[in-house]
C-alpha positions, 0 to 999 in steps of 0.5 A: 475445500478452501480451508483444507487447501489453505491449511495444506499450504501453511503446513508446507511453507512453515518448515521452509520458512525455518530454513529461509526466513526471507520466504517467511517474510513473503508468506507473512506479507501474503497473509497480511495483504490478501487475508486468505483465511478470511476467504475460506469460510471454514474452520480456518477463518479465525485461525492465527496463521499470521501469528504462526508464520510471524513467530516462525519467521522471527525465530528463523531470522534470529538464528540465521546469518541474515542481517539483524537490523534494517539499514540505518537510513532516515526512513527507518529512523522515522518509522521507528519514531512513528512507532514509538509515537503511536504507542505514546498516543495510545497511552494518552488516548481519549478512548483507550478501550478503542485505541489499544486493539488498533494499536495491537494491529498497527504494531504487528504491521510495523514489525512486518515493515522492519522485517521486510526492510531487513530481509527483502534486500536483493533483486530476486527477493524484491521481485518475489515480493512484488509477485506476491503482492500482485497475485494477492491483490490481483485476485480481488480485481478478477473476483470484482469483475466476476461480481460486477458481471453477475450482478449487471454492475449493481454489486459493490467491489469488496475485499475480505471481511473484517480486514483493512480492505473490506470496504469498497473504497479501500480495496478500489484504491488498493487495486489502483495502486497495484496497477503500476506494479503490474505494469512493471511486472508485465514490461520486465517479464521475458515470458510472453504468456506471463506478459499476456496474463498480467495484461489481462489482470491489469484490465480486470483491476481497471474494470474493478476500480471503475465499477467500485462506485468509489470516487476516491479511487477514481480520483486516484486513478485519474491522477495515476494515469497522468503520472503513469503516461509521463513515465511508462514504457509503451505508453501509447499502446497502454493508453489505447487499452485503458481508454477502450476498457474504460469507455466500454465499462462506463457505457455498461454501468447502470444509472446510479453509477453515473449519478454518483460520479456526476456529483464530482462534476462541479464545486457546487455539486461536491459541496452539496453532496452529503458524503462530502459534508460528512468528510468536512465534519470529520476533517473539522473534528480531526483539526480541532482535536489536534489543535487541542492536543497537538502532541498526541491527538486523540489516539487510534480512532479517537476521532471516530467516537461519537463523544469526540464529535459531541465535544467539538460539534455541540449539536452532533447527534449521530455516530462518529465518522471515519476521518476519510483522509490519510492526512486527517486520520493521522492528524486526529490519531497522533497530532501534528507530530504524528502527521509530520512523521507520516508525511516525512516517511512518504517524502523519504520514499519519494527521495529514494525513488528519485535517487534510483531514477537519477542513478540509472538514467543512462540505462532507462531499460534497466529493471531498477529504473522501470521499477522506481518509475512505477513505484513513484506512480503508486506513491502518487496514487496513494498520496492523492487518492488517500486524501479522501480515504482512511487507510494511512496504516495500509500494509501495502504502502508500508511494503512499497516504502521498504522496497523503494529504500532497498531498491535505492541501496541495491542500485547504489551498491551495484553502481559502486561495484561497477565504478570500482571495476572500471577503475581497476580495468583502466588504471594500472598500479604504478609504485611511487619512486623517491 
């Protein structure tokens, strides 16, 4: 049934995307972030829906009157440089047989990045993109709560299989990053039923994150709450809701959840934890690889191969490990140049958001001001929570980057139009006389 429904949806939206390429970009994002075909468990499980929609969208885009190039901004040039650099590091990879398949995935993600940056360039389109993200990821929050309740808190939160968010840690941090986006949609909706529905989804996502057994996501949640309550409207009402949901959820969790969380209570307990010890090994290998190959690193997942560990940790006799940090992941994969480009992209995104907030400070209730504040919280959650997880190339954060840039450009354009209008209304033309 799921397969038939998904196939029907694709058959309906594909012709529409030929006429409206920005709709194709929205569907492309939905397929990339939610991976609905991986939830079908039928004949559509391995169907190349993303490739089909991507091909249709690109064809429609080139045939349309839409802009053919993304805005010429620092973020776009850094992203282009990062894309080229990832290709170079794949050519020089320590284990190309592992790196090239991952390069293929990442390049497709970067193509989506540039398409979204070019086509999702107005308030209506950005709102539509945010709703696509909210629905796509909010589903996993609701589903996670259902799994938790049915298992008495014993089951781990999981994303769709064979995707970037299949791991409980990754889907948990993704839902944490989603919370500010959901709050923006809640506060700016004029329909009461929508506000109530989004509030329920926020509660579901919060429960799903807490019950995920992911300590990295809990760190991101804690930092996000601090950042959130410095910026959000109606913060005290939300604080009450978050506190109530959090305390009730924690009180109902089984003993093994409390044991896992208690490993973060002190420096000694953290350093004694085997998981943290494994992270230290991964970070050490990433640093040593980057020090030996500062320009190119090991290539995609080169630091996750056992042979790489054996080279830099001589007595290593176990399988390789993931980097468990967005920063060490990029450092190990692409060297210091790659890490510099990645951090610069994050900083550019933050600057776009700060400019938007500064420009709209006189109208704090303006949608753009509220969106910029919430996207900044999402960025903070990713930057801090991601320090303990390997999800540097996540579609979600790349989409947030493009929306942040275009939000800055849209508000700048509107501010310029308002200034021109003001000047025209308050200055009559007087011809010069000799």
